[in-house]
C-alpha positions in Angstrom: -57.4 -49.1 53.2 -55.3 -46.3 51.7 -58.5 -44.8 50.5 -60.1 -44.9 53.9 -57.1 -43.1 55.4 -57.3 -40.4 52.7 -61.0 -40.0 53.5 -60.3 -39.6 57.2 -57.7 -36.9 56.4 -60.2 -35.2 54.2 -62.8 -35.3 56.9 -60.3 -33.7 59.3 -60.3 -30.7 57.0 -64.1 -30.6 57.0 -64.2 -30.8 60.8 -63.0 -27.2 60.9 -64.5 -26.3 57.6 -67.5 -24.2 56.7 -69.3 -22.4 53.9 -72.2 -20.3 52.9 -72.5 -16.7 52.0 -73.4 -15.4 55.5 -70.9 -17.1 57.7 -72.3 -17.9 61.1 -70.6 -20.9 62.7 -74.0 -22.8 62.6 -74.4 -22.2 58.9 -70.8 -23.2 58.3 -71.4 -26.5 60.1 -74.5 -27.1 58.1 -72.6 -26.6 54.9 -69.8 -28.8 56.0 -72.2 -31.7 56.8 -73.7 -31.3 53.3 -70.1 -31.5 51.9 -69.4 -34.7 53.9 -72.7 -36.2 52.9 -71.8 -35.6 49.3 -68.5 -37.4 49.8 -70.2 -40.3 51.6 -72.7 -40.6 48.6 -69.8 -40.7 46.2 -68.0 -43.5 48.2 -71.3 -45.4 48.5 -71.3 -45.7 44.7 -67.9 -47.3 44.5 -67.3 -51.0 44.2 -64.5 -52.8 46.1 -62.5 -52.9 42.8 -62.9 -49.2 42.6 -61.6 -48.8 46.1 -58.6 -51.0 45.5 -57.6 -49.1 42.3 -54.3 -47.4 42.3 -55.8 -44.0 41.5 -57.6 -41.9 44.1 -61.1 -41.0 42.9 -61.4 -37.5 41.5 -64.2 -36.6 43.9 -61.7 -36.9 46.8 -59.5 -34.2 45.4 -62.6 -32.0 44.8 -63.7 -32.6 48.3 -60.3 -31.6 49.7 -60.4 -28.4 47.6 -63.9 -27.5 48.8 -63.0 -28.3 52.4 -59.9 -26.0 52.2 -62.1 -23.2 50.8 -64.6 -23.7 53.6 -61.9 -23.8 56.2 -60.8 -20.4 55.1 -64.3 -19.1 55.4 -64.5 -20.5 58.9 -61.4 -18.7 59.9 -62.7 -15.5 58.4 -65.9 -15.9 60.4 -64.0 -16.4 63.6 -65.1 -20.0 64.2 -62.6 -21.9 66.3 -61.8 -25.5 65.8 -63.4 -26.4 69.1 -66.6 -24.6 68.2 -66.7 -26.3 64.8 -66.0 -29.7 66.2 -68.9 -29.3 68.6 -71.3 -28.1 66.0 -70.2 -30.9 63.6 -70.6 -33.5 66.3 -74.1 -32.2 66.9 -74.9 -32.8 63.2 -73.5 -36.3 62.8 -77.0 -37.8 63.0 -77.8 -36.0 59.7 -75.4 -38.2 57.8 -76.8 -41.2 55.9 -75.3 -44.0 53.9 -76.4 -46.9 51.7 -73.0 -48.6 51.5 -70.5 -50.2 53.7 -67.8 -47.5 53.4 -70.2 -44.7 54.2 -71.7 -46.7 57.1 -68.2 -47.3 58.5 -67.3 -43.7 58.2 -70.5 -42.5 60.0 -70.1 -45.1 62.7 -66.5 -43.9 63.3 -67.7 -40.3 63.5 -70.5 -41.3 65.9 -68.0 -43.2 68.1 -65.1 -40.7 68.1 -66.6 -37.4 67.0 -65.0 -34.9 64.6 -62.4 -33.9 67.1 -60.7 -37.3 66.7 -59.8 -36.3 63.1 -58.0 -33.1 64.1 -55.9 -34.5 66.9 
């Protein structure tokens, strides 16, 4: 459960995050969805034993770093949190999962939207 909470916190960063060389809010949201999909893919490869391990997987720290960098780019592009949340919510249907954790995360996002992670 600790891992799920850490993931939700990381997703909160991505909700206002962005990336890409030309920083339109749409491009930023597209890049953020790719980043989140990569995270889901990593979680889908973990076993229950991996999830219960005391150590946080290295990919979570990498995700957080990438999300922080993308968040800075969003701010530089003038993308507000509300704008990014709406754009991210519009892209939730692009996320896919082959595992229980990823499916649970996507279901939570579909139910509550990205704004729920930043409140």
